[in-house]
MARBA-3410 file (N, C-alpha, C, O; in Angstrom, 1 decimal):
157
0.9,-1.1,0.0,0.0,-0.1,-0.1,0.9,1.2,-0.1,1.7,1.4,0.8 ~ 0.7,2.1,-1.0,1.5,3.4,-0.9,0.8,4.7,-0.4,1.0,5.8,-0.8 ~ -0.1,4.2,0.5,-0.8,5.5,1.2,-0.4,5.2,2.6,0.0,4.1,3.0 ~ -0.5,6.4,3.3,-0.5,6.5,4.7,-1.9,6.5,5.2,-2.8,7.1,4.7 ~ -2.0,5.5,6.4,-3.3,5.4,6.9,-3.4,6.1,8.3,-2.5,5.9,9.2
-4.3,6.8,8.5,-4.1,7.7,9.6,-5.7,7.6,10.4,-6.7,7.3,9.7 ~ -5.8,7.7,11.6,-7.0,7.7,12.3,-7.2,9.3,13.0,-6.4,9.9,13.6 ~ -8.3,9.6,12.7,-8.6,11.1,13.4,-9.3,10.8,14.6,-10.3,10.1,14.6 ~ -8.9,11.1,15.6,-9.2,11.1,17.1,-8.7,11.8,18.1,-7.6,11.4,18.6 ~ -9.2,12.9,18.7,-10.2,13.4,18.4,-10.1,14.4,17.1,-9.0,14.4,16.5
-11.2,15.2,16.8,-11.4,15.9,15.7,-10.2,16.8,15.5,-9.9,17.7,16.3 ~ -9.4,16.6,14.4,-8.3,17.7,14.0,-6.9,16.8,14.2,-5.9,17.2,13.7 ~ -7.0,15.6,15.2,-5.8,15.0,15.7,-5.4,13.9,14.8,-6.3,13.0,14.9 ~ -4.6,13.7,14.0,-4.3,12.4,13.2,-3.2,11.5,13.8,-2.1,12.0,14.2 ~ -3.5,10.4,13.9,-2.3,9.4,14.3,-2.1,8.3,13.2,-3.0,7.8,12.7
-0.9,8.0,12.8,-0.6,7.1,11.9,-0.9,5.7,12.2,-0.3,5.4,13.2 ~ -1.7,4.8,11.7,-1.6,3.7,11.9,-0.6,2.7,11.5,0.1,2.9,10.5 ~ -0.4,1.6,12.2,0.9,0.6,11.6,0.1,-0.4,10.7,-0.8,-1.1,11.1 ~ 0.7,-0.3,9.5,0.1,-1.3,8.5,0.1,-2.6,9.0,1.1,-3.1,9.7 ~ -1.0,-3.2,8.7,-1.1,-4.7,9.0,-1.8,-4.9,10.5,-2.3,-6.0,10.8
-1.8,-3.9,11.4,-2.3,-4.2,12.6,-3.7,-3.6,12.9,-4.1,-2.6,12.3 ~ -4.4,-4.3,13.9,-5.9,-4.0,14.0,-5.8,-2.5,14.8,-4.7,-2.0,15.2 ~ -7.1,-1.9,14.8,-7.1,-0.7,15.3,-8.5,-0.7,15.9,-9.4,-1.4,15.5 ~ -8.5,0.3,17.0,-10.0,0.6,17.6,-10.5,1.9,17.5,-9.9,3.0,17.6 ~ -11.9,1.7,17.2,-12.5,3.1,17.0,-13.8,3.1,17.8,-14.7,2.4,17.6
-13.8,4.0,18.8,-14.7,4.0,19.8,-14.3,2.7,20.7,-13.2,2.4,21.2 ~ -15.5,2.0,20.7,-15.3,0.5,21.5,-15.1,-0.7,20.5,-15.1,-1.9,20.9 ~ -15.0,-0.3,19.2,-14.9,-1.3,18.4,-13.5,-1.8,17.8,-12.8,-0.9,17.4 ~ -13.2,-3.0,17.8,-11.6,-3.3,17.4,-12.1,-3.8,15.8,-13.0,-4.5,15.5 ~ -11.1,-3.0,14.9,-11.3,-3.5,13.4,-10.1,-4.1,12.9,-9.0,-3.5,13.2
-10.1,-5.3,12.3,-8.9,-5.8,11.8,-8.5,-5.0,10.5,-9.3,-4.3,9.9 ~ -7.2,-5.1,10.2,-6.6,-4.4,9.1,-7.4,-4.5,7.7,-7.2,-3.6,6.8 ~ -8.1,-5.5,7.5,-8.7,-6.0,6.2,-9.6,-4.9,6.0,-9.6,-4.5,4.8 ~ -10.5,-4.1,7.0,-11.1,-3.2,6.7,-10.7,-1.9,5.8,-11.4,-1.2,5.1 ~ -9.4,-1.7,6.1,-8.8,-0.7,5.3,-8.4,-1.0,3.9,-8.1,-0.1,3.2
-8.3,-2.4,3.5,-8.1,-2.8,2.4,-9.6,-3.1,1.5,-9.7,-3.0,0.2 ~ -10.5,-3.3,2.3,-11.7,-3.9,1.8,-12.9,-2.6,1.7,-13.8,-2.6,0.8 ~ -12.9,-1.8,2.6,-14.0,-0.6,2.6,-13.7,0.4,1.7,-12.5,0.5,1.3 ~ -14.6,1.1,1.3,-14.3,2.3,0.4,-13.9,3.4,1.2,-14.3,3.5,2.4 ~ -13.2,4.4,0.6,-12.6,5.6,1.3,-13.8,6.3,2.4,-13.5,6.7,3.5
-15.2,6.2,1.7,-16.2,6.9,2.3,-16.6,6.2,3.7,-16.8,6.6,4.8 ~ -16.6,4.8,3.3,-16.9,4.1,4.7,-15.9,4.2,5.7,-16.3,4.4,6.9 ~ -14.5,4.2,5.5,-13.4,4.5,6.2,-13.5,5.9,6.8,-13.3,6.1,8.0 ~ -13.9,7.0,5.9,-13.9,8.3,6.4,-15.1,8.5,7.7,-15.1,9.4,8.5 ~ -16.1,7.7,7.6,-17.3,7.6,8.3,-16.8,7.2,9.9,-17.4,7.7,10.9
-15.8,6.4,10.0,-15.2,6.0,11.2,-14.1,6.6,11.5,-13.3,6.2,12.4 ~ -13.7,7.9,10.8,-12.6,8.5,11.2,-11.1,7.9,10.6,-10.0,8.3,11.1 ~ -11.2,7.0,9.7,-9.9,6.4,9.0,-9.7,7.0,7.7,-10.7,7.0,7.0 ~ -8.5,7.5,7.3,-8.3,8.0,6.1,-6.9,7.4,5.4,-5.9,7.2,6.0 ~ -7.1,7.3,4.2,-5.9,6.9,3.5,-5.4,8.1,2.8,-6.2,8.8,2.1
-4.0,8.5,2.9,-3.5,9.9,2.7,-2.4,9.5,1.8,-1.8,8.5,2.1 ~ -2.1,10.2,0.5,-1.1,10.1,-0.3,0.0,10.9,0.3,-0.2,12.0,0.8 ~ 1.3,10.3,0.1,2.5,11.0,0.7,2.5,12.3,0.0,2.1,12.3,-1.2 ~ 3.0,13.4,0.6,3.2,14.4,-0.2,4.5,14.6,-1.1,5.5,14.1,-0.7 ~ 4.4,15.3,-2.2,5.4,15.4,-3.1,6.6,16.3,-2.6,6.2,17.4,-2.2
7.7,16.0,-2.5,9.0,16.9,-2.0,9.5,17.4,-3.5,9.8,16.7,-4.4 ~ 9.4,18.9,-3.5,10.0,19.3,-4.6,11.6,18.9,-4.8,12.3,18.5,-3.9 ~ 11.9,18.9,-6.0,13.3,18.5,-6.3,14.2,19.4,-5.7,13.8,20.6,-5.7 ~ 15.3,19.1,-5.3,16.2,19.8,-4.6,15.7,20.5,-3.3,16.2,21.6,-2.9 ~ 14.9,20.0,-2.6,14.4,20.3,-1.3,14.6,19.2,-0.4,14.6,18.0,-0.8
14.7,19.5,0.9,14.8,18.5,1.9,13.6,18.7,2.8,13.2,19.8,3.0 ~ 13.1,17.5,3.4,12.0,17.6,4.5,12.3,18.1,5.8,13.1,17.4,6.5 ~ 11.8,19.2,6.3,12.1,19.7,7.6,11.0,18.9,8.7,11.4,18.3,9.6 ~ 9.8,18.9,8.5,8.9,18.2,9.0,7.4,17.8,8.3,7.0,18.5,7.4 ~ 6.8,16.8,8.7,5.7,16.3,8.1,4.4,16.5,9.2,4.5,16.7,10.4
3.4,16.5,8.5,2.1,16.7,9.6,1.0,16.3,8.7,1.0,16.6,7.6 ~ -0.1,15.4,9.3,-1.2,15.2,8.7,-2.3,16.2,9.1,-2.4,16.4,10.3 ~ -3.1,17.0,8.1,-3.9,17.9,8.3,-4.9,18.0,7.4,-4.7,17.6,6.2 ~ -6.5,18.7,7.9,-7.2,18.7,6.9,-7.1,20.0,6.4,-6.8,21.0,7.1 ~ -7.2,20.1,4.9,-6.7,21.3,4.1,-8.1,21.2,3.1,-8.5,20.3,2.5
-8.7,22.5,3.2,-9.9,22.6,2.6,-10.8,21.3,2.4,-11.3,20.9,1.4 ~ -10.9,20.7,3.8,-11.7,19.6,3.9,-11.2,18.4,3.6,-11.9,17.4,3.8 ~ -9.9,18.2,2.9,-9.2,16.9,2.7,-8.1,16.8,3.5,-7.2,17.6,3.7 ~ -8.3,15.4,4.0,-7.1,15.2,4.9,-5.8,14.7,3.9,-5.9,13.9,3.0 ~ -4.6,15.4,4.2,-3.6,15.5,3.5,-2.3,15.5,4.3,-2.3,15.9,5.5
-1.2,15.0,3.8,0.1,14.9,4.4,0.7,16.2,3.8,0.7,16.3,2.6 ~ 1.1,17.2,4.8,1.7,18.5,4.7,3.1,18.5,5.1,3.4,18.1,6.2 ~ 4.0,18.9,4.0,5.4,18.8,4.3,6.0,20.3,4.5,5.6,21.2,3.8 ~ 6.8,20.6,5.2,7.8,21.9,5.0,9.0,21.6,4.9,9.7,20.9,5.7 ~ 9.4,22.2,3.9,10.8,22.0,3.2,11.7,23.1,3.3,11.4,24.1,3.8
12.9,22.9,2.9,13.9,24.0,2.8,14.6,23.6,1.7,14.5,22.4,1.3 ~ 15.4,24.6,1.2,16.3,24.0,0.0,17.4,23.2,0.5,18.1,23.5,1.5 ~ 17.7,21.9,-0.2,18.7,21.2,0.4,20.0,22.0,0.1,20.1,22.9,-0.7 ~ 21.1,21.6,0.9,22.2,22.2,0.9,23.0,21.5,-0.3,23.4,20.3,-0.3 ~ 23.2,22.3,-1.3,24.2,21.6,-2.5,25.4,21.7,-2.4,25.8,22.8,-2.0
26.4,20.9,-2.6,27.7,21.0,-2.6,28.3,20.9,-3.9,27.9,20.1,-4.8 ~ 29.3,21.5,-4.1,30.2,21.4,-5.3,31.7,21.5,-5.1,32.0,22.2,-4.1 ~ 32.6,21.0,-5.8,33.8,21.2,-5.6,34.3,22.4,-6.2,33.5,22.9,-7.0 ~ 35.3,22.9,-6.1,36.0,24.1,-6.8,35.9,24.0,-8.1,35.3,24.8,-8.8 ~ 36.5,23.0,-8.5,36.5,22.7,-10.0,35.1,22.7,-10.6,34.8,23.4,-11.5
34.1,21.8,-10.0,33.0,21.8,-10.6,32.2,23.3,-10.8,31.6,23.5,-11.8 ~ 32.4,24.2,-9.7,31.7,25.3,-9.7,32.3,26.2,-10.5,31.6,27.1,-11.0 ~ 33.7,26.1,-10.9,34.5,27.1,-12.1,34.0,26.6,-13.4,33.7,27.4,-14.3 ~ 33.9,25.2,-13.4,33.4,24.8,-14.7,32.1,25.4,-15.0,31.9,25.9,-16.1 ~ 31.1,25.2,-13.9,29.9,25.8,-14.3,29.7,27.2,-14.4,28.8,27.7,-15.1
30.6,27.9,-13.7,30.5,29.2,-14.0,31.1,29.7,-15.3,30.8,30.8,-15.7 ~ 32.0,28.9,-16.0,32.6,29.1,-17.5,31.3,28.8,-18.3,31.0,29.5,-19.3 ~ 30.7,27.9,-18.0,29.5,27.4,-19.0,28.3,28.4,-19.0,27.7,28.6,-20.0 ~ 28.2,29.0,-17.8,27.2,30.1,-17.8,27.6,31.5,-18.0,26.8,32.5,-18.0 ~ 28.8,31.6,-18.2,29.5,32.9,-18.5,29.5,33.8,-17.3,29.5,35.0,-17.4
29.5,33.1,-16.0,29.6,34.1,-14.7,30.9,34.1,-14.1,31.1,34.8,-13.1 ~ 31.9,33.3,-14.8,33.4,33.2,-14.2,33.9,34.7,-13.9,34.3,35.0,-12.8 ~ 33.9,35.5,-15.0,34.7,36.7,-15.1,33.8,37.8,-13.9,34.4,38.8,-13.4 ~ 32.5,37.5,-13.7,32.0,38.4,-12.8,32.4,37.9,-11.4,32.6,38.7,-10.5 ~ 32.3,36.6,-11.3,32.7,36.2,-10.0,34.2,36.6,-9.5,34.5,37.1,-8.5
35.0,36.3,-10.4,36.4,36.6,-10.2,36.7,38.2,-9.9,37.6,38.6,-9.1 ~ 35.8,39.1,-10.6,35.9,40.3,-10.6,35.4,40.8,-9.0,36.1,41.6,-8.3 ~ 34.3,40.2,-8.7,33.8,40.4,-7.4,34.7,40.0,-6.3,35.0,40.9,-5.4 ~ 35.2,38.8,-6.3,36.0,38.4,-5.4,37.4,39.3,-5.1,37.8,39.6,-4.0 ~ 38.0,39.6,-6.4,39.0,40.5,-6.3,38.8,41.9,-5.6,39.8,42.5,-5.1
37.5,42.4,-5.5,37.2,43.6,-4.8,36.9,43.3,-3.3,36.5,44.2,-2.6 ~ 37.1,42.0,-2.8,36.7,41.6,-1.3,38.0,41.6,-0.4,39.1,41.7,-0.9 ~ 37.8,41.4,0.6,39.0,41.4,1.6,40.0,40.2,1.4,39.6,39.2,0.7 ~ 41.0,40.0,1.8,42.1,39.1,1.5,41.4,37.6,2.1,41.6,36.5,1.5 ~ 40.7,37.8,3.2,40.3,36.5,3.7,39.3,35.8,2.5,39.4,34.6,2.2
38.6,36.7,2.0,37.6,36.3,1.0,38.3,35.7,-0.1,38.1,34.6,-0.5 ~ 39.1,36.5,-0.6,40.0,36.0,-1.7,40.7,34.6,-1.5,40.5,33.7,-2.3 ~ 41.4,34.5,-0.2,42.1,33.4,0.2,41.0,32.0,0.2,41.3,30.9,-0.3 ~ 39.7,32.4,0.8,38.9,31.4,0.7,38.4,31.2,-0.7,38.2,30.0,-1.0 ~ 38.3,31.9,-1.5,37.7,31.6,-2.9,39.0,30.8,-3.6,38.7,29.8,-4.3
40.2,31.2,-3.3,41.2,30.5,-3.8,41.6,29.1,-3.4,41.9,28.3,-4.3 ~ 41.5,28.8,-2.1,41.8,27.7,-1.6,40.5,26.7,-0.9,40.9,25.7,-0.4 ~ 39.2,27.0,-0.9,38.3,26.3,-0.5,38.2,25.2,-1.6,38.3,25.6,-2.8 ~ 38.1,23.8,-1.3,38.0,22.9,-2.1,36.7,22.2,-2.4,36.6,21.5,-3.4 ~ 35.5,22.6,-1.4,34.3,22.3,-1.7,33.4,23.6,-1.1,33.5,24.1,0.0
32.7,24.1,-2.0,31.4,25.2,-1.5,30.2,24.5,-1.3,30.0,23.4,-1.9 ~ 29.4,25.2,-0.4,28.0,24.7,-0.2,27.3,25.9,-0.6,27.7,27.0,-0.5 ~ 26.0,25.6,-1.2,25.2,26.7,-1.8,24.5,27.6,-0.7,23.8,28.6,-1.0 ~ 24.6,27.1,0.6,23.9,28.0,1.7,25.1,28.8,2.4,24.7,29.6,3.2 ~ 26.4,28.6,2.3,27.5,29.5,3.1,27.0,30.9,2.8,26.3,31.1,1.8
27.5,31.7,3.7,27.2,33.2,3.5,28.0,33.7,2.5,27.5,34.5,1.8 ~ 29.4,33.3,2.2,29.9,34.0,1.1,29.4,33.5,-0.2,29.5,34.4,-1.0 ~ 29.0,32.5,-0.5,28.3,32.2,-1.7,26.9,32.9,-2.0,26.5,33.2,-3.1 ~ 26.2,32.9,-0.8,24.9,33.7,-0.9,25.1,35.1,-1.1,24.3,35.9,-1.7 ~ 26.2,35.5,-0.5,26.3,37.1,-0.7,26.9,37.5,-2.0,26.6,38.5,-2.5
27.8,36.6,-2.5,28.3,36.7,-3.8,27.2,36.7,-4.9,27.3,37.4,-6.0 ~ 26.0,35.8,-4.6,24.9,35.7,-5.5,24.2,36.9,-5.5,23.8,37.5,-6.6 ~ 24.0,37.3,-4.3,23.2,38.7,-4.2,23.9,39.6,-4.6,23.3,40.4,-5.3 ~ 25.3,39.9,-4.5,25.9,41.0,-5.2,26.0,41.0,-6.6,26.5,42.0,-7.1 ~ 25.6,39.9,-7.3,25.8,39.7,-8.8,24.2,39.8,-9.2,23.9,39.6,-10.4
23.3,40.1,-8.3,21.9,39.9,-8.6,21.5,38.6,-9.1,20.8,38.6,-10.1 ~ 21.8,37.6,-8.8,21.5,36.4,-8.9,20.4,35.9,-7.9,20.7,36.0,-6.7 ~ 19.2,35.3,-8.4,18.1,34.8,-7.4,18.7,33.4,-6.8,19.6,32.8,-7.3 ~ 17.9,33.1,-5.6,18.3,31.9,-5.1,17.9,30.5,-6.1,18.4,29.4,-6.0 ~ 16.9,30.8,-6.9,16.8,29.7,-7.9,18.1,29.7,-9.0,18.4,28.7,-9.6
18.7,30.9,-9.3,19.7,30.9,-10.3,20.9,30.3,-9.6,21.7,29.5,-10.1 ~ 21.0,30.6,-8.2,22.3,29.8,-7.5,22.2,28.5,-7.5,23.2,27.8,-7.6 ~ 21.0,28.0,-7.2,20.5,26.7,-7.1,20.9,25.9,-8.6,21.5,24.8,-8.6 ~ 20.4,26.6,-9.6,20.6,25.9,-10.9,22.1,25.9,-11.2,22.6,25.0,-12.0 ~ 23.1,26.8,-10.6,24.3,26.8,-10.9,25.1,25.7,-10.2,26.1,25.2,-10.7
24.6,25.4,-9.1,25.1,24.2,-8.2,24.6,23.1,-8.7,25.3,22.1,-8.6 ~ 23.4,22.9,-9.4,22.8,21.7,-9.9,23.8,21.5,-11.3,24.3,20.4,-11.5 ~ 24.0,22.5,-12.0,24.8,22.3,-13.4,26.3,21.6,-12.8,26.9,20.6,-13.3 ~ 26.9,22.5,-11.7,28.2,22.1,-11.4,28.4,20.7,-10.9,29.6,20.3,-11.0 ~ 27.4,19.9,-10.4,27.3,18.8,-9.9,27.4,17.8,-11.0,27.7,16.6,-10.8
27.0,18.3,-12.4,27.2,17.4,-13.6,28.5,17.2,-14.1,28.9,16.2,-14.8 ~ 29.4,18.2,-13.6,30.9,18.2,-14.2,31.7,17.1,-13.2,32.9,16.9,-13.5
END
């Protein structure tokens, strides 16, 4: 079964049921077979819901999940954040070459402190969420989506 099965009790509170185990609704114990045999409407009448797992957007990682009633429908809700993408210095520079960003980045780095220049020169792996990387992207008017795309491209090299 590719669905999450939950029980609502009390109203607005959802508990995930263990696949294959019986469960109790009120004073009545039900075998797991009812989940497989009853219609969704019959299950909903006793507070049991089959929920499709939420889709996690590409390049995102799950921070938390919850089951909620959204516009009258019981759904899994996920809170995500951008996954930290990593690329080696070589990969990142090749991606910058491919997107014609290399000269702009080099010019930006040259205008920064010696510490920043050293970091650019000697760091072997960059993370997409590092303050230097985010700051450089902002200075070059690149959106978070463009930065993400650059790192995804870098990972192909």
